[in-house]
C-alpha positions as CSV (number, residue, x, y, z in Angstrom):
1,X,19.5,15.8,-2.3
2,X,18.6,12.8,-0.1
3,X,15.9,10.4,-1.1
4,X,13.3,9.1,1.3
5,X,11.1,6.1,1.3
6,X,7.7,6.6,2.9
7,X,5.8,3.4,3.8
8,X,2.1,4.0,4.4
9,X,0.7,1.6,7.0
10,X,-2.9,0.6,7.1
11,X,-5.0,-1.9,9.2
12,X,-5.9,-4.3,6.4
13,X,-8.2,-6.3,8.7
14,X,-10.3,-3.2,9.6
15,X,-10.7,-1.0,6.5
16,X,-12.7,2.2,6.9
17,X,-16.4,1.6,7.1
18,X,-17.2,4.6,5.0
19,X,-16.0,5.7,1.6
20,X,-13.3,8.2,1.2
21,X,-15.7,11.1,0.6
22,X,-16.5,13.0,-2.6
23,X,-13.5,15.3,-2.6
24,X,-10.8,12.9,-1.3
25,X,-9.7,11.7,-4.8
26,X,-9.6,15.3,-6.1
27,X,-7.5,16.5,-3.1
28,X,-5.1,13.6,-3.4
29,X,-4.7,14.2,-7.1
30,X,-4.0,17.9,-6.5
31,X,-1.3,17.0,-3.9
32,X,0.3,14.5,-6.2
33,X,0.3,17.0,-9.0
34,X,1.9,19.6,-6.8
35,X,4.6,17.3,-5.4
36,X,5.4,16.0,-8.9
37,X,5.7,19.6,-10.3
38,X,7.9,20.5,-7.4
39,X,10.3,17.7,-8.5
40,X,10.0,15.9,-5.2
41,X,8.0,12.8,-6.1
42,X,10.0,10.1,-7.8
43,X,7.6,7.2,-7.5
44,X,4.5,6.2,-5.6
45,X,1.9,3.4,-5.6
46,X,-0.5,1.5,-3.5
47,X,0.1,-2.2,-2.8
48,X,-2.3,-5.1,-3.4
49,X,-3.6,-6.9,-0.2
50,X,-1.4,-9.3,1.7
51,X,-3.7,-12.1,0.6
52,X,-2.0,-11.8,-2.8
53,X,1.6,-11.6,-1.4
54,X,4.2,-14.1,-0.3
55,X,6.9,-13.7,2.4
56,X,10.3,-15.2,1.8
57,X,12.4,-15.9,4.9
58,X,16.0,-16.9,5.2
59,X,16.5,-18.8,8.5
60,X,19.2,-21.3,9.4
61,X,20.5,-21.5,5.8
62,X,17.0,-22.4,4.5
63,X,14.5,-20.4,2.5
64,X,10.9,-20.5,3.6
65,X,7.8,-19.2,1.8
66,X,4.5,-18.1,3.4
67,X,1.6,-17.1,1.2
68,X,-0.7,-14.4,2.5
69,X,-2.8,-13.2,4.1
70,X,-0.6,-12.5,7.1
71,X,-3.2,-12.6,9.9
72,X,-0.6,-12.2,12.6
73,X,0.1,-8.7,11.4
74,X,-2.4,-5.9,12.2
75,X,-0.7,-3.1,10.3
76,X,0.7,-3.7,6.8
77,X,2.4,-1.5,4.3
78,X,-0.5,-0.5,2.0
79,X,1.5,1.9,-0.2
80,X,4.8,3.7,-0.6
81,X,6.4,6.7,-2.1
82,X,10.0,7.6,-2.9
83,X,10.7,11.3,-2.7
84,X,13.7,13.5,-3.1
85,X,13.7,16.3,-0.5
86,X,16.3,18.8,0.8
87,X,16.1,17.2,4.2
88,X,14.0,15.1,6.6
89,X,12.0,18.1,7.7
90,X,10.8,18.6,4.1
91,X,10.0,14.9,3.7
92,X,8.0,15.1,6.9
93,X,6.1,18.1,5.7
94,X,5.0,16.4,2.5
95,X,4.0,13.3,4.5
96,X,2.0,15.4,6.9
97,X,0.1,17.0,4.0
98,X,-0.6,13.5,2.5
99,X,-2.0,12.1,5.8
100,X,-4.1,15.2,6.5
101,X,-6.0,14.6,3.2
102,X,-7.5,11.4,4.7
103,X,-10.8,11.4,6.5
104,X,-10.5,11.9,10.2
105,X,-12.3,8.6,10.8
106,X,-9.5,6.6,9.1
107,X,-6.3,5.4,10.8
108,X,-3.3,5.7,8.5
109,X,0.3,6.0,9.6
110,X,3.5,6.6,7.7
111,X,7.1,5.6,8.3
112,X,9.7,7.8,6.7
113,X,13.2,6.5,6.2
114,X,16.1,8.1,4.4
115,X,17.5,5.9,1.6
116,X,21.2,5.2,2.2
117,X,23.1,6.2,-0.9
118,X,25.9,3.9,-1.9
């Protein structure tokens, strides 16, 4: 079965003004439990803010290093998951369910990419 990388994008400069709500953590935990028991979830995690990151660039035969935060970027990858699904449609369905758990006032997007197997 193919594996998919889902990158969760957030606007790091404008976090939601309100908390996540009293049942957000419970609903997210239930979804993670379900997707894990289904044998779909291989790995997932949130990422620390870009202020704690470093970009490494290869350009013209030279390495360059830039410490965060990366103010020129509005949306950043705030988390990821690696899932194993029967096809892209199933990967999209799990991602849809993940996004729908978030409060409607939030702006969160996901990019889903199939992992190329070597």
